[in-house]
C-alpha positions, 0 to 999 in steps of 0.5 A: 047756769054758770057750772063748774063742769065744762065736759059735762056741759058740752057732752050734754048739748051734744045729745041735746040733754038739759038740767032738767032731763039728766036730774030725771034720769039719775033721780034727783031735782031741780035744784039737787042738780043745781046745786051739784052742777055750780060745786056747791053739793058733790056728786055720789059715785053712783050719780057719776057713774049714772051720768057715764052711762046716760051718755055713752059711757064718756069718762067719769074724770074727764065728765067732772073736770072742774073748768079753772079758776080763770075760766077755761077748761 
């Protein structure tokens, strides 16, 4: 998947959490999760807060910082 959220990807990898696991935990389908991760659909505030909580309180602004056009952070 070409996620636009490198910090979210990194935090998930640190905890060995995959996209399907996270989707299930926040109550959305795999397809809905995919659409959010690639930037087609926006996250709700509730989803962002829940994800931050699941990842031990990682700052929401850090988690959802988008990848730049050049491919870096």
